[in-house]
N, CA, C and O of each residue as an XYZ file, in Angstrom:
420
protein
N      26.072     31.148      5.341
C      25.429     30.680      6.287
C      24.065     30.751      6.337
O      23.486     30.353      7.348
N      23.406     31.232      5.328
C      22.111     31.421      4.930
C      21.831     30.274      4.579
O      20.713     29.916      4.949
N      22.527     29.392      3.884
C      21.799     27.955      3.520
C      21.611     26.959      4.571
O      20.813     26.025      4.492
N      22.577     27.263      5.813
C      22.578     26.050      6.642
C      21.317     25.933      7.910
O      20.831     25.076      8.647
N      21.186     27.245      7.637
C      19.582     27.777      8.499
C      18.315     27.420      7.457
O      17.253     26.874      7.755
N      18.670     27.805      6.396
C      17.510     27.427      5.711
C      17.186     25.980      5.361
O      16.039     25.573      5.180
N      18.174     25.310      5.290
C      17.955     23.595      5.260
C      17.944     23.319      6.730
O      17.858     22.092      6.792
N      17.983     23.774      7.894
C      17.633     23.926      9.554
C      15.796     24.346      9.480
O      14.896     23.774     10.094
N      15.733     24.970      8.966
C      14.405     25.546      8.884
C      13.253     24.433      7.873
O      12.391     23.864      8.542
N      13.258     24.282      7.041
C      12.878     23.267      5.368
C      12.804     21.811      6.134
O      11.647     21.410      6.264
N      13.875     20.900      6.693
C      13.891     19.943      7.048
C      12.422     19.648      7.723
O      11.593     18.906      7.197
N      12.251     20.241      8.788
C      10.986     19.493      9.817
C       9.400     19.612      8.801
O       8.299     19.144      9.092
N       9.859     20.520      7.389
C       8.772     20.555      6.937
C       8.879     19.012      5.753
O       7.887     18.348      5.452
N       9.991     18.784      5.359
C      10.016     17.869      4.339
C       9.805     16.425      5.255
O       9.331     15.516      4.574
N       9.996     16.181      6.244
C       9.907     15.199      7.341
C       8.678     14.701      7.649
O       8.389     13.559      8.008
N       7.701     16.023      7.412
C       6.288     15.806      7.955
C       5.714     15.772      6.432
O       4.516     15.502      6.341
N       6.300     15.971      5.442
C       5.458     15.750      3.939
C       5.525     14.104      3.710
O       4.596     13.490      3.184
N       6.650     13.522      4.138
C       6.828     12.336      3.764
C       5.842     11.372      4.717
O       5.220     10.370      4.366
N       5.904     12.000      6.033
C       4.462     10.882      6.741
C       3.587     11.010      6.397
O       2.805     10.210      6.910
N       3.006     11.845      5.497
C       1.682     12.136      5.261
C       1.285     11.824      3.820
O       0.165     11.956      3.328
N       2.769     11.241      3.035
C       2.951     11.237      1.815
C       1.585     10.087      1.206
O       1.100     10.119      0.075
N       1.219      9.188      2.272
C       0.031      7.939      1.925
C      -1.099      8.545      1.744
O      -1.852      7.982      0.949
N      -1.514      9.623      2.274
C      -2.962     10.535      1.838
C      -3.947      9.267      2.244
O      -3.709      8.622      3.265
N      -5.011      8.966      1.430
C      -5.925      8.085      1.700
C      -5.359      6.534      2.172
O      -6.147      5.654      2.519
N      -4.226      6.382      2.141
C      -3.612      4.888      2.216
C      -2.960      5.071      3.711
O      -2.405      4.102      4.230
N      -3.025      6.126      4.284
C      -2.364      6.067      5.795
C      -2.546      4.963      6.500
O      -1.643      4.433      7.147
N      -4.120      4.393      6.405
C      -4.356      3.307      7.000
C      -3.322      2.012      6.833
O      -3.122      1.199      7.735
N      -2.798      1.975      5.720
C      -2.141      0.933      6.009
C      -0.545      0.958      6.782
O      -0.070      0.124      7.554
N       0.014      2.131      6.300
C       1.413      2.482      7.425
C       1.018      2.603      8.750
O       1.837      2.746      9.659
N      -0.211      2.552      8.924
C      -0.688      2.552     10.881
C      -0.639      1.172     10.826
O       0.161      0.755     11.664
N      -1.222      0.188     10.111
C      -1.674     -1.201     11.201
C      -0.379     -2.262     11.158
O       0.424     -2.697     10.333
N      -0.647     -2.375     12.360
C       0.584     -3.135     13.183
C       0.931     -4.725     12.279
O       2.039     -5.261     12.308
N      -0.023     -5.168     11.675
C       0.065     -6.362     11.045
C       0.795     -6.325      9.666
O       1.281     -7.269      9.043
N       0.754     -5.141      9.378
C       0.832     -4.795      7.536
C       2.076     -3.626      7.333
O       2.782     -3.562      6.327
N       2.152     -2.949      8.218
C       2.957     -1.587      8.226
C       4.195     -1.947      7.309
O       4.676     -0.994      6.695
N       4.718     -3.058      7.150
C       5.941     -3.167      6.627
C       5.705     -3.250      5.045
O       6.643     -3.162      4.252
N       4.499     -3.411      4.690
C       4.185     -3.100      3.137
C       4.380     -1.992      2.718
O       4.508     -2.042      1.495
N       4.490     -0.799      3.183
C       4.675      0.542      3.119
C       6.105      0.834      2.794
O       7.038      0.166      3.240
N       6.261      2.069      1.836
C       7.402      2.897      1.799
C       7.060      4.306      1.757
O       6.022      4.689      2.297
N       7.695      4.961      1.272
C       6.888      6.294      1.296
C       5.672      6.704      0.639
O       4.932      7.493      1.227
N       5.329      6.213     -0.656
C       4.301      6.590     -1.393
C       3.907      5.334     -2.138
O       3.214      5.435     -3.150
N       4.236      4.374     -1.776
C       4.251      3.084     -2.450
C       2.425      2.555     -2.291
O       2.069      1.573     -2.941
N       1.714      3.070     -1.670
C       0.311      2.244     -1.416
C      -0.855      3.265     -1.819
O      -1.023      4.417     -1.422
N      -1.501      2.619     -2.592
C      -2.905      3.428     -3.053
C      -4.291      2.293     -3.338
O      -4.442      1.072     -3.355
N      -4.889      3.146     -3.478
C      -6.000      2.253     -4.144
C      -6.088      1.615     -5.534
O      -5.571      2.191     -6.492
N      -6.618      0.643     -5.655
C      -6.280     -0.171     -6.968
C      -7.252      0.668     -7.958
O      -8.107      1.480     -7.604
N      -6.909      0.270     -9.330
C      -7.687      1.372    -10.354
C      -9.082     -0.111    -10.279
O      -8.797     -1.280    -10.018
N     -10.358      0.350    -10.553
C     -11.342     -0.637    -10.633
C     -11.264     -1.618    -11.879
O     -10.987     -1.010    -12.913
N     -11.401     -2.687    -12.002
C     -10.907     -3.652    -12.664
C      -9.847     -4.461    -12.729
O      -9.776     -5.474    -13.424
N      -8.742     -3.893    -11.782
C      -7.020     -4.179    -12.024
C      -7.126     -5.556    -11.510
O      -6.246     -6.330    -11.887
N      -8.222     -6.097    -10.564
C      -8.034     -7.203     -9.712
C      -9.061     -8.139     -9.954
O     -10.144     -7.793     -9.482
N      -9.047     -9.515    -10.708
C      -9.880    -10.611    -10.476
C      -9.969    -11.229     -9.772
O      -8.957    -11.477     -9.117
N     -11.250    -11.901     -9.428
C     -11.055    -13.083     -8.369
C     -11.396    -14.242     -8.983
O     -12.559    -14.187     -9.383
N     -10.857    -15.269     -9.222
C     -10.673    -16.385    -10.041
C     -10.484    -17.671     -9.158
O      -9.338    -18.066     -8.939
N     -11.565    -18.337     -8.644
C     -11.843    -19.539     -7.808
C     -11.127    -18.901     -6.785
O      -9.913    -19.058     -6.918
N     -11.453    -18.246     -5.824
C     -10.986    -17.807     -4.782
C      -9.079    -17.528     -4.880
O      -8.382    -18.049     -4.009
N      -8.608    -16.924     -5.685
C      -7.391    -16.272     -5.634
C      -7.679    -15.128     -6.764
O      -8.418    -15.092     -7.748
N      -6.863    -14.317     -6.243
C      -7.064    -12.434     -6.651
C      -5.904    -12.602     -7.756
O      -4.832    -12.926     -7.246
N      -5.879    -12.464     -9.059
C      -5.631    -12.479    -10.261
C      -5.219    -10.862    -10.868
O      -6.119    -10.286    -11.480
N      -4.066    -10.238    -10.726
C      -3.777     -8.958    -11.267
C      -2.887     -9.531    -12.424
O      -1.830    -10.162    -12.454
N      -3.897     -8.970    -13.510
C      -3.413     -9.570    -14.914
C      -2.362     -8.686    -15.220
O      -1.680     -9.304    -16.037
N      -1.785     -7.447    -14.996
C      -0.926     -6.241    -15.037
C       0.465     -6.570    -15.137
O       1.218     -6.239    -16.053
N       0.830     -7.454    -13.813
C       1.920     -7.950    -13.387
C       2.110     -9.298    -13.404
O       3.261     -9.734    -13.433
N       0.761    -10.352    -13.384
C       0.925    -11.310    -13.423
C       1.047    -12.219    -12.353
O       1.381    -13.388    -12.548
N       0.824    -11.806    -11.341
C       0.677    -12.176    -10.088
C      -0.638    -12.674     -9.312
O      -1.698    -12.435     -9.890
N      -0.689    -13.197     -8.336
C      -1.666    -14.017     -7.751
C      -1.565    -13.805     -6.349
O      -0.482    -13.481     -5.860
N      -2.671    -13.967     -5.594
C      -2.768    -13.764     -4.370
C      -4.096    -14.995     -3.791
O      -5.236    -15.146     -4.230
N      -3.334    -15.769     -2.591
C      -4.782    -16.311     -2.100
C      -4.885    -16.113     -0.910
O      -3.851    -16.028     -0.248
N      -6.031    -15.994     -0.347
C      -6.343    -15.228      1.021
C      -6.074    -16.472      2.184
O      -7.137    -17.032      2.453
N      -4.881    -17.036      2.942
C      -4.768    -17.899      3.815
C      -5.095    -17.662      5.171
O      -5.549    -18.448      6.002
N      -4.717    -16.141      5.304
C      -4.883    -15.583      6.781
C      -3.535    -15.885      7.551
O      -3.429    -15.875      8.777
N      -2.364    -16.198      6.512
C      -1.022    -15.616      6.860
C      -0.185    -14.437      6.301
O       0.040    -14.349      5.094
N       0.214    -13.647      7.089
C       0.978    -12.317      6.712
C       1.896    -12.661      5.337
O       1.813    -12.097      4.246
N       2.817    -13.786      5.736
C       3.418    -14.018      4.231
C       2.773    -14.297      2.745
O       3.350    -14.160      1.666
N       1.595    -14.669      2.947
C       0.739    -14.423      1.770
C       0.540    -13.014      1.109
O       0.190    -12.823     -0.055
N       0.833    -12.033      2.083
C       0.587    -10.584      1.668
C      -0.592    -10.608      1.092
O      -0.584    -10.370     -0.116
N      -1.846    -10.874      1.707
C      -2.913    -10.264      1.510
C      -3.874    -10.123      2.682
O      -4.156    -11.043      3.449
N      -4.431     -8.665      2.755
C      -5.097     -8.670      4.151
C      -6.410     -8.207      4.023
O      -6.525     -7.958      2.823
N      -7.309     -7.990      4.502
C      -8.756     -7.252      4.621
C      -8.396     -5.945      4.539
O      -7.407     -5.471      5.098
N      -9.289     -5.252      3.752
C      -9.062     -3.814      3.271
C     -10.057     -3.229      4.100
O     -11.075     -3.917      4.173
N     -10.078     -1.900      4.910
C     -11.019     -1.156      5.884
C     -12.298     -0.814      4.944
O     -13.351     -0.645      5.558
N     -12.331     -0.716      3.819
C     -13.708     -0.250      3.015
C     -13.646     -1.412      1.618
O     -12.853     -2.302      1.312
N     -14.611     -1.002      1.143
C     -15.406     -1.964     -0.170
C     -14.253     -2.184     -1.400
O     -14.286     -3.084     -2.240
N     -13.125     -1.014     -1.265
C     -11.980     -0.871     -2.079
C     -10.991     -1.947     -2.147
O     -10.822     -2.703     -1.190
N     -10.163     -2.071     -3.512
C      -8.955     -3.048     -3.437
C      -7.863     -2.002     -3.261
O      -7.941     -0.896     -3.795
N      -6.766     -2.412     -2.438
C      -5.669     -1.221     -1.895
C      -4.606     -2.237     -2.838
O      -4.906     -3.301     -3.380
N      -3.420     -1.613     -2.839
C      -2.134     -2.655     -3.148
C      -0.960     -1.520     -2.797
O      -1.052     -0.295     -2.876
N       0.098     -2.284     -2.412
C       1.694     -1.369     -2.307
C       2.325     -2.285     -3.397
O       2.159     -3.475     -3.662
N       3.227     -1.157     -4.018
C       3.793     -1.598     -4.977
C       5.513     -1.611     -4.675
O       6.017     -0.767     -3.933
N       6.159     -2.460     -5.214
C       7.639     -2.398     -5.308
C       8.109     -1.740     -6.248
O       7.410     -1.743     -7.261
N       9.455     -0.921     -6.308
C       9.468      0.158     -7.105
C       9.189     -0.402     -8.958
O       8.930      0.360     -9.889
N       9.329     -1.740     -9.028
C       9.467     -2.286    -10.488
C       8.001     -2.316    -10.838
O       7.732     -2.346    -12.039
N       7.055     -2.311    -10.002
C       5.459     -2.156    -10.162
C       4.620     -3.449     -9.606
O       3.405     -3.611     -9.491
N       5.771     -4.345     -9.292
C       4.839     -5.600     -8.885
C       4.232     -5.027     -7.591
O       4.547     -3.956     -7.072
N       3.264     -5.952     -7.128
C       2.729     -5.640     -6.052
C       3.270     -6.333     -4.727
O       3.324     -7.555     -4.590
N       3.662     -5.416     -3.775
C       3.766     -6.041     -2.363
C       3.000     -6.747     -1.609
O       3.176     -7.875     -1.147
N       2.029     -5.933     -1.493
C       0.759     -6.272     -0.228
C      -0.692     -5.817     -1.263
O      -0.881     -4.753     -1.853
N      -1.349     -6.732     -1.224
C      -2.417     -6.569     -1.427
C      -3.995     -6.530     -0.501
O      -4.288     -7.536      0.146
N      -4.766     -5.548     -0.500
C      -5.915     -5.569      0.360
C      -6.991     -5.877     -0.361
O      -6.939     -5.567     -1.551
N      -8.172     -6.521      0.124
C      -9.269     -6.897     -0.585
C     -10.536     -6.550      0.451
O     -10.363     -6.675      1.663
N     -11.763     -6.127     -0.069
C     -12.713     -5.845      0.434
C     -12.928     -6.872      1.239
O     -12.347     -7.931      1.002
N     -13.854     -6.750      2.405
C     -14.151     -7.741      3.111
C     -15.480     -8.800      2.431
O     -15.631     -9.851      3.054
N     -16.156     -8.640      1.559
C     -17.051     -9.352      1.213
C     -16.260    -10.325     -0.006
O     -16.924    -11.279     -0.412
N     -14.928    -10.133     -0.581
C     -14.721    -11.065     -1.373
C     -13.782    -12.063     -0.645
O     -13.453    -13.023     -1.343
N     -13.320    -12.036      0.523
C     -12.111    -13.177      1.159
C     -13.571    -14.129      1.811
O     -13.396    -15.173      2.439
């Protein structure tokens, strides 16, 4: 009987930890226009230099993906809340959603 009680006692903490798993990227999870981009731990600030802007198209060389900002949700590119690039990843490492600094779009 100790194990079921322990599980009941620990479960709320595990749920709370999952809710906070985004850390700095929690603003993405809370955004009504792009909350679908997020899983429990798949959004993060992109490393400096990982995203290139070439002729108005954002290119991610590591995944061979490109994103053009046209203002449509299906383009999966959105404004960042700060001067950094952010991305949300699929389990295989491809970019699900890209967030770009305001001055670059």
